[in-house]
N, C-alpha and C positions, 0 to 999 in steps of 0.2 A: 644557677643560670648556666645555660648553655655554652660550654667552648667554643669558641669560633678556629677551625681548622685552616691553617698558613701556608705550613711545611708541606705544599702539596708536588708534586711534577709539573700539573699544570699552572700553580702559581710560580713556578721557580722560570717555567716556558716566557710566561708571560710579564713579571717584573722586569729578566734578561732584556727579553724584546723592546720591550719601552723604554731601558735604560740606552740598549745600544743605538736605538731609531731617536735619541734623546742626544745622541753626541755624533748626530749625523756627519752638522755643520763642523765640528771639531774633526775632523776623520778625513772632510774633505780639505779645509784648511790646514793642518797638518800634511797630505798627499803636497799641495800644492807646495807646501816650502819647502820641504821633501825636492821635489822634482829641479826650482825653484837652484838649491844649492847644488845641487850634484851635477847642473845642466854646463858648468867649466871640464866639467868630466866626462862624460856621458854623450852631450852634445845635444845644441836642441831639439832637432825633431826626436830623436828618444825618448826626451826628457817630454815634449807631447804625447807620444804615440804611450807609453806607458802612464800617464796622467789622464789619458783617452780609457784604456783600459781599465786602470781603477774604477773610473767613472761608472765608468759600464758595471763592473761589479756591484758597486752600490745598489745603482738601478734595478739590480737582479734582486738584492735583500731588498728593497722596498717594494718590487712586487711580491716575492713568495711570505714576507711577514707584516706587510700590508696591514690583512685583514685585524689581526691582535694588534697594533699600533693603532690601530684607530680605534680601539675597546670594542670592536664587536663582538658578541656575545653566540655562545658556543664553544665548544670545544677544539682546539687546535690536532689536527687529522697526524695518526705517524707519518704518513708519506711527507706531508708540509714541513713533518719537524725532520726527515731525512734531508729534503733538500737541502731544505734552511741551513743546515751543518756540512754538507755541501759547498753552498756558496759561501756559507765565512770561510769554509778549509780556500776556497779558490781564489777568495779577496785580501785575506793571511799572505799565501801563496805568493800571490802578485805587488802586493808591496815587500813582503820580505825576501824576494827576490831577485829584487835592486841591490840586496849588498854581496849576492854573486858576483854583477854587474862590477862594482864596485871593485871588489878582489882581483878582477877578473883584470878592469882597466887601470887604477890606480895601483895596484899594489900591495904590500904591506901600509902605507900610507891609508890608502881604501879601504881595507880590511879594517885600521882602526875607525875609520868614520863609522863602516860597517860594523862593528863592536859596539859603537853609544847606540845608534840609530836601534837597533834592535831589542834592547833591553827597555827605552824608553815606548816602543811599539808595543812589547808584550804587558808594559805595566798599565798600560790604554786598553787592547784588549782584556785585561784579568776584570780590569772595573765595569765594565761592561756587562760583562757575563756573570754576577751573583751570582748563587742560589740555583744554578744550572748547569749542570754538569758535563750538556753532553755538548754544548755551547762554549765552555770555557776551553773543551778538550779540541772542537771543530778550531778554534780561532787560535788557539795558542802551537798548536802539534806542530803548523808552517813553521814560526818562529822559533820554537825551539831546535827544531832540525838546522835551519840557519845555522842559529847560535853555536851547536857542537858541532857542527863542520867546523867555529872558528879554530881549531886547533891544528885539524888535518891543512888549514890553507897552511896558517903559520908555518910546521914540518915544511910543506911547500914547496915555500919560500926562503925555505935556509935556516930556520930558528931552531938553534938548539936544544935538544929533547929536553934537559931539563926543563927549559922554560914552556915547551908544548904540555909538557906533562902537570906543569901548574894554572896553565890556561886554561887548560882542561878540566882539572878540580875547579876550577874557578867558576867554571861557567856550569861543570855540574849543581856547585853549591847553590849560583845562582837562580838554575833551575824548578831547584827543593823550593827553594826561597819563594817562590811565585807561586808553586803554585799551594806551601803552606798558609802563604800570604792571603790567598784565596778562598782557602775554608775557612780560615778565623774571617774574612770579612762578609762570606756567605754564612755563617753560623750568629754573627752580629747580626743583621740584615735582615734573618731567620727572627730573630729573637724581636729586634724593633719592630717587625709584622705583628710578632704573633705581641706584645703589648701595645703595640696599636692596639690592635683588632679587641683585645681583651679592655683594653678603653674605650675603646670605640661601644662594647654592651654597657659597660657601664654607665657610659653616658645616655644610653638608651634607656636600659634600667632606671635611671634615674627621673628620665623625661618622662617613660610611663608612671613612676610613684610619683611626680609631683600633677603630671593630668591628672590622675585620678583621687589624690593628695586635694587639686583645683575642685577636681565633679565632684567631688564631698562636702566641701566647704560650702560649693554654690546649692547642691541640696539641702544641706544639714541650714545654712542662713534662709533659702527658700521655706523650707518649712518652722522654723524659726520666725521670720518676720509675720505668722497669722497668729500665734499666740501675744506675739508684743502691739500689734494693730490692735487686736482683740481687750488687751492695756488699756491702752490709750483711747482707743474709744469709749473701751465702759467710765473709764476713770472720770472723762469729759463730759460724758452723760449721767453720772450721780448725781439726782440732785442733792444733797448735802443740808438737811435741817437747820442744822448745828454747827459751831465753829469742828469742835471736835472732828467731828464724818468729815469737814471742808477741807482739815489737813491729813486725815487716815487719804483723801481723793488725793489731792497733790504728792503725798507720800508715791502713792502708786503711780502717777504720771511722771515723775520725776524718775522711779526708777524704770518706769521702761523707755523713759526718751536713756538713760544711762545704757540701759539693755541694746537701744536701736544705735547710740553710737558706739560702742564695743563691738558690734554687728558691722558696722560699717568700715573701720577699720579693718577688723581680720579680714572680709573680705575684698579689701581697697588692697591688704599684701598684699593677699595670696593672687591675685590676678597680675602684680605689680611681677610680683614674683616669678609668675608663669611668662609674662612675657605678652597676657593678656588687656591688659591698660591700652588707652587709648585714650585721646584727648580730637575734639572736635572745632573746626571754624565757624562761627555764625556771628553776625553782626548783634550789638549790643550796645545799653548804653551806662558806661559807665560810671559815669556821677552817680546813675541812681540806682548801681550796683554797690558805692561805695555807703550811699544815704542807708541801704536796705543793714548793710554790714553794722555799723554803727547802732542805725537803730533796734538792732537784734539784741546788743553787747551793753545798751545805756543802762536798761531796766537795773542787770545785775551789776555794772560798777555802782549805782547809784545804791544797790543795797550792800554792797560793800564797802561803800563812804568811797568811792573810786574818782577823781576828777577822770573824763571820757573826753581827750580833745582831739581834734581832726585840725589837720597843718597844709594849705597847697590842694585843700579840691578844686576848686574854684579856675585853678589854672589848669585841669588837666581835659584832654579832650570829651567832648560829652558821646560821641559812636567810633567805637573800635571794631575788630571783629578778634574773635579769641573764641576760648573755651568758659565762657560766662560762667558756667557750674563749677569747674575744679578751681577757677580762679576766687571763686566765694569761699571754697572747702578751703584754698590753702590758709587764706588771711581769716576764716574764721579758726582754722586750728591756732595760725599762732595767734588772736586775740584770745583765744582759750589759755593758750598755754599761759600769754599774759594775763589774766584774771587770777590762774591758777596760783602762783606762784608771788602772785601782787599783796603785800595786807595794806600798802598804806600807798597814798602820793598821787600819783597819774599814771594813764597809758597813756600814750598821744601815735594817732597813724601821720605819716606822713607822706607829705603825695607828689612827688615832682614828678613834670611829663617836657620834652624835649622833640622836637622833627629828627626824625628818622629819614633817611635819605634809603631809592627812592620813595617812595610815599607809606609810614607808616609815621610810628612813633617807638620813642623808649620812654619806660616807663619806669621809676620806682617806688617802690612801696617799703616805708618802713614803719615797726614798729616798737615801737622806747615804751618801757615800764621803770618803775622804780622798784624793784624789789632787788633780795639780796645777789644777787649776778652767780656766777659762776665760777668755777677754778680753772687753767688753764687744763687739769684732765677729766673735767666732766665736758670743758668742750670738745673733746677729743672724741667723747663717746656720745656726743648728742644727739646724732642723726642714727644710731646705733639703732635696732629694733630692741624692743622689749629690752633694752639695756637699763631705760629707769625702773627696772626693780630690783636691781642689784643694788639701791640704796635707799631700796622700802620707799621711792615716791609713791609709785601705783594705792601701795597701802595708806598714806597719809595722806594725796590729793586725788585719787580716782585714775582711770584711765585705761589707754591697753599699752602705753610704750610704740604705740606706732602712730600717732600723728603727724610727729616732724619726718621721720625717714620718711611714710608717704609724701608728707608737702614738698620736700625735695626731691623728691623721682615724682612728682606733678610738674614739677619749678620745668625739672630737666626735661621733662618729656614736649613741653612748651619751647623747649630752646629758650630756659632764664638762667636765673642762677637764684640762688638761697644760700645767704650766710650770715653769717653769726659777730658781732661782739659784745665781750663780757665781761669783767672783771668782782671779784668779791666788794661787795656794798658801793658799786655800781652800777645795776643796776643792768638790762641786755636789750639788744638793737638787734632786733631780726628784718635782713634786709633783702627784700623778693625786686629782679631787675628780669624786666621782660621790653623786648621790642612786637609792639601789636600792629596789623595795620590798620590804614583807615577805613573808618564802616561807614554801612549806610543809612539812613535816618531808621528807625525801627519805633513799633509800636512801644507805649512803656511797657513794661510787664505788672502786673496788676496781683497783689499779695493782698490776703487777708490777713490783716495784725490786729491784733486786740478790736475786732469786733464782735460784738456781744449775738447771742444768739439771734434777740429780736429781729435786728440792724438785718443780719444776714436773712432773716425768713420775710422780712421788708422786699429787700433786691432781690428774691429769686421770686415775689410776688408777684413784682413788678412786668413776669416774665410772663407772653402768650405763647404757649404751647403750639411752635409752627412748624412741625415735623409734619403734621397734617395736612398745610398746606402744599407742601412738597409735593402731588405725585409723583407716581412712577410715571415713567413712560408710556405713553399709549397703548404701543400695540402690549402692552406684558400685561396678561390676565391676573385679575388680584382673586386670591381664592375666594371662595360664596362667604365662610362666617366673617371673613372680618367686613366685608360689604354689607354683610345685615347689623355687626355692629357701629358700624357707622350711618346708618340709616337711619338707629334709636340715639346716636351720640345727639343733645342740644344743639343749636345753632349756634350758642354764645359758647365758643371757646375759651372765653376769656376767664367762666367759672368752673372751664377743668380741669383739678389740680396737674403737675408732671407725673406722668406715668414712665415706672422706668424698670429696664430690666435689668438684673444683678446675675452676673452668672460665677461659679466661683466651685470648683469638685471641695473646697471644705466648707461646712456648714457654719465655723465660729468665723468666719472672714462673712459672709452671707449675713447672718447675723450682727456682726457690725456693723455694716452698708448699712442693714435698717435701721438699728440702732439711732446711727447718725442726723440720718435722712428724711426717715415717716415722722416725726418730731414736727420735719417743716411743710403736713400735708404733702409730700409726695406720697402718689399711687406706685408701690414697689411691688414688682410679679421675682420672681427668683428661680433657676434652674441650675443644677448640679452639675451637666456636660452641657458640651456642644451639642448634640446631638440632640437632649431636648429645649439647649435655646432656639436650634431653627425652628424647633415645634413651636415654641412658646412667638419667637415673632409669625407664623402663620395664622397664629391665632389672632392675635390684637396687633395694636400697631402703638410702639412709643415711641416717647419722645429723647430719650439719650438711652443707649447701652454699657453700662461698667461690664467689661471681658476682661477673664481673669486669662492671663498668657500660657503659664502650664500649665495641662489641664490631661488627665490620660484617655485612650483613644481620640480626640478630637479636640487637639487644644486650640486656644483663643483666634490664633493669625489663620489660622484654615476656616477659622468657622467663621470668623467676617467676612475672607474671600468668599463662602460660597452663596455667605450673606449677602453679599457687593454681586454675584454673580446672577442669585436666585430670581433679580427682580419684582418680588414682593412685594409688602403693602412695607416691609422697613429696608428695603436696599440701599434707603440714604439715607437713614438714621447718623448720628455720629456715636461712633464707635470710641470707648474711653477705656483704654488697653490698662490692665490692675496689672503691675509684674514688678517683683523686686528686678529685672536684669532691665539695669539703665545705664550702661555701656551703648555708646555710638549706634553701634549697630544693630543694637539690640530693638533701636529705639527704630532705626528706621528701616529694619526690617518689619515691625508694627504699622508703621507709615505704608509701608510695601502692599499690604495688605487690606490698605484701604481704614486702617484706622484714625481718629481724630485729633487723639490728645490719652495723653499718658498719665498714670499717679501711682507713685513708687509705694512699694511696701514697706515697711506695715502703713496700716492707714492712719491717717487721723482726718479728724475733722477738719483741719483749715487746709489741708490737701486736695480733700477733697469736694469739701464745695468750692474752693476754688475751681476745679477741674470742669465741675461742673457747671459755673457759672460760664467758663473759659469757653466751652460748645455750645451752650447757651447764647451766648455773647456773637458767635460765630455765625449760628444757626439764623438766629435775627436777623444782621448784616447781611448775610448772603440772601435771604428774603426778603427786603428794604430794595434789594441790586436787582434783583428777580421782576420786582414791582416796578421800580422804574423802567 
């Protein structure tokens, strides 16, 4: 690691000039106070004249050192340094010169006042000239000369010789003390600056390392989702003729889902650590989200012989604004934790809601279980990432040890709190408190749950390919091969299968999509990159395009932008983004590129078919609107 050079002349000048600039108001206030104090001795007009002269000196300093004090770039010239030192010396001479007047007019008592004033001025000048010896000499030399003249003035007023010698020795010792103190302060300031620079270098290095680590995890996560998706798709499509084979297929599916959950936790933890995790706000149906969450866990609860109860759901508002995906993720993590540790009894989801001014709702979600409970030591370490591995929890129950830590971070990001109460033998209660604004009425979220393949096929068969009916704008010419193909098509579009284009640089992903959708009667064309996809779009008309986002040379978003701008036969075809990047900013970037929907990796039959149904529903609704 490169060391940062901090003890240079230029840096010393910069630090000293800015320190002195910062003490400007202090110097002005001190000058006015001194003028007021000596007015009874020297008179009003002399005091006012002296204040005006001192202010003029401060103005000269501002002009000379202005560029450095403002932080302007560039090295301070030698001439400016010389002029600056002269200005400092004049300012110090004007201030310290008041001591001569005090000796002259006030006599020995005025000299006592001068002897008290000069050390205070020297201390002030010393502290504003650290790490810059020329500035220290220029600002302290006049004060030292005036102070060293004290024995002479004392002798001239008839002080005994032995007292004059004592005064002279005292003055010399004080000047020596000032110089040594300045040196110690300068060394301390230099060491602090060096330590700060080293700490800053370490911070930057750590940030770069964290960024590299996050990028590495993102890349590995993206690559891992490809085989995981293939595992899940293959297991779902496996035609098992006997119970043993079906058991094996279920085992493969469970292992794939476990790998997906672990990968999601690691990537979320990495994003949170890098400060890249964000939450979005949109309208959603809270009651529907709660019903879907309970439906997801009811089967597992029944399998373990547990009762799954919900209390207060009827009293919650229906339409709110928030990040439904992250709220669902937190509730699923807490339900998973309760299911994991509860062997008998019940798990209860309690929901409370009340109005929160000015226009929102305070919501309380409590998930209570009848598990073994936790000790105070376990509670203290509960939200520490990976900490459960120390007690062998992962080995016994599975998981990454990140779910609860991620949940608390997500709740914090949403402005809420996640707390827990537990005691040995009394189960655990996790409470999530959130404040969500009132939302607008939204269409219900359509999810495919426990739907047979035959039902899905019938559902898709009810759709008529509508993209063909949406022609490109009249001035846009259509390539000749497409026109010829259009003429050869039968007039009855109902008999045509759905024509899909699958674009992905990984062959295993293309095969996974084919494995899921071809049994439904879809006609699938594939492309290995964006350029090939554009060629395929010039050759044929498609009903839906599944587009991988991350591809070499031409990524999915740029491919979609070119497709939309080209005005070809597929310029209006719905494009579904297939991506492992599901952060709000990534989704927004896909929408800005012209993509109609997205499905996250790893691919599962439910997610893929759900995305297909979504865009076909939208296309059919748009066609009906245009026809009306």
